[in-house]
C-alpha positions in Angstrom: 46.7 -53.3 134.0 48.7 -53.3 137.1 46.4 -55.7 138.7 46.8 -58.5 136.0 49.0 -61.4 137.2 52.2 -62.6 135.1 53.0 -65.8 135.0 56.8 -66.7 136.5 58.6 -69.3 134.9 61.0 -71.4 137.2 63.4 -73.8 135.7 63.1 -77.3 136.0 65.6 -79.8 135.4 64.8 -83.0 133.6 65.6 -86.2 135.6 68.7 -88.1 134.4 68.0 -90.8 131.6 69.3 -94.3 132.9 68.6 -96.2 129.4 72.2 -97.3 129.5 75.8 -97.3 131.1 76.5 -94.1 129.4 73.8 -92.3 131.4 74.0 -94.0 134.8 74.4 -92.1 137.7 77.7 -91.0 138.8 78.4 -92.1 142.4 79.7 -89.5 144.6 83.0 -90.6 146.5 83.8 -89.4 149.9 86.7 -87.4 150.7 90.0 -89.1 151.5 90.0 -89.5 155.3 93.5 -89.4 156.7 94.8 -93.1 157.5 93.5 -94.5 154.6 96.1 -95.9 151.8 97.8 -93.1 149.7 97.1 -90.1 152.4 99.6 -88.5 154.7 98.2 -90.2 157.8 98.4 -93.6 156.3 102.2 -92.7 155.7 102.6 -91.7 159.3 101.1 -94.8 160.6 103.0 -97.2 158.4 106.3 -95.3 159.7 105.3 -95.4 163.1 104.5 -99.5 162.5 107.9 -99.8 161.2 110.0 -97.7 163.9 108.4 -99.6 166.8 108.8 -103.0 165.2 112.5 -102.1 164.4 113.2 -101.0 168.0 111.4 -104.1 169.1 113.4 -106.3 167.2 116.7 -104.4 167.9 116.2 -104.5 171.6 115.3 -108.3 171.2 118.7 -108.9 169.3 120.8 -107.4 171.9 119.9 -110.2 174.2 122.2 -113.3 174.1 119.4 -115.8 175.1 116.2 -114.8 173.3 116.8 -118.1 171.2 116.0 -120.2 173.9 112.3 -119.4 174.3 110.2 -120.2 171.7 107.7 -117.4 172.5 110.8 -114.8 171.9 111.5 -116.2 168.4 107.9 -116.2 167.3 107.9 -112.4 168.5 111.2 -111.8 166.5 109.7 -113.6 163.2 106.2 -111.9 163.4 107.3 -108.5 164.0 110.2 -109.2 160.8 107.2 -109.9 158.9 105.2 -106.7 160.3 108.2 -104.4 159.4 108.5 -105.8 155.9 104.9 -105.2 155.6 104.6 -101.7 157.0 107.8 -100.8 154.9 106.4 -101.8 151.7 102.8 -100.3 152.4 104.7 -96.8 153.3 106.7 -97.2 150.1 103.1 -97.6 148.3 101.8 -94.4 150.1 104.8 -92.5 149.2 104.5 -93.3 145.7 100.5 -92.4 145.8 101.5 -89.1 147.5 104.1 -88.4 145.0 102.0 -89.0 141.8 98.9 -87.6 143.2 97.1 -90.8 142.7 93.9 -92.0 145.2 94.1 -95.4 145.8 90.4 -96.3 145.5 90.2 -99.5 143.8 88.4 -102.4 145.7 91.3 -104.8 144.9 93.7 -102.6 146.7 91.6 -102.1 149.6 91.0 -105.7 150.1 94.9 -106.4 149.9 95.5 -103.7 152.7 92.7 -104.8 154.9 93.5 -108.8 154.7 97.3 -107.9 155.1 96.8 -105.5 158.0 94.2 -108.1 159.7 96.6 -110.9 159.2 100.0 -109.0 160.4 98.2 -107.4 163.3 97.0 -110.6 164.6 100.2 -112.4 164.3 102.1 -109.4 166.1 99.6 -109.2 168.8 99.7 -113.0 169.3 103.5 -112.7 169.5 103.4 -109.9 171.8 100.9 -111.6 174.1 103.2 -114.9 174.3 106.1 -112.9 174.8 104.4 -110.9 177.7 103.3 -114.3 179.3 106.8 -115.5 179.3 108.2 -112.4 180.7 105.9 -112.3 183.5 106.7 -116.0 184.2 110.3 -115.2 184.2 109.7 -112.3 186.4 107.1 -112.9 188.8 106.5 -116.6 189.1 110.2 -118.1 188.6 112.0 -114.8 190.2 114.6 -115.2 187.8 115.0 -111.5 186.5 118.3 -110.9 187.9 120.0 -113.7 185.5 117.6 -112.8 182.7 117.3 -109.9 180.5 113.9 -108.8 182.0 113.9 -105.3 181.0 115.0 -105.8 177.7 112.3 -108.8 177.0 109.7 -106.0 178.4 111.0 -103.4 176.3 110.8 -105.5 173.3 107.2 -106.7 174.2 105.8 -103.2 174.6 107.5 -102.0 171.3 105.6 -104.9 169.9 102.3 -104.1 171.4 102.5 -100.1 170.2 103.6 -101.4 167.0 100.6 -103.6 166.7 98.2 -100.8 168.2 99.6 -98.5 165.6 98.4 -100.9 162.7 94.8 -101.1 163.9 93.6 -97.6 162.8 95.0 -98.4 159.3 93.0 -102.0 159.3 90.0 -100.4 160.7 89.6 -97.6 158.0 90.7 -99.9 155.3 87.8 -102.4 156.5 85.5 -99.4 157.1 86.1 -98.3 153.5 85.9 -101.6 152.2 82.6 -102.4 153.7 81.1 -98.8 152.5 82.1 -99.9 149.0 
């Protein structure tokens, strides 16, 4: 009897039923990537945007003649809006971290993506305009001794850094929105 083969039973899983919404397949969600809304990475990016924007405005406000140049006024306006946006998004991130909620709703990603895109474009345009005026004053007109070129350049550089700190937020939100 030892030469007789015995059947082996392997358990087989039944395929899932797809008759109704109760039995629909559950989508697997990807892990929270640092930098996406509601993560510590996002909070650090938002605080970086806020700090560099605030430094840019403070440096520009210490000059007495920035109001005479439209590009510098535009920089102050755009960075002010960017500061408010970054601060409000940082508050949302802090709330999500404190209550341990994941911000995965599509409407939230749309809001964050569109807001980041618009604000970063405004800030970048203002920084480019200010950089152009600063180069004009410094190199072409050679009037840096009369003006506050170092302060203008510092404020413009801080606006660029603030804008570049917003790019990872925008790209991660856009990527997440596109992958949903």
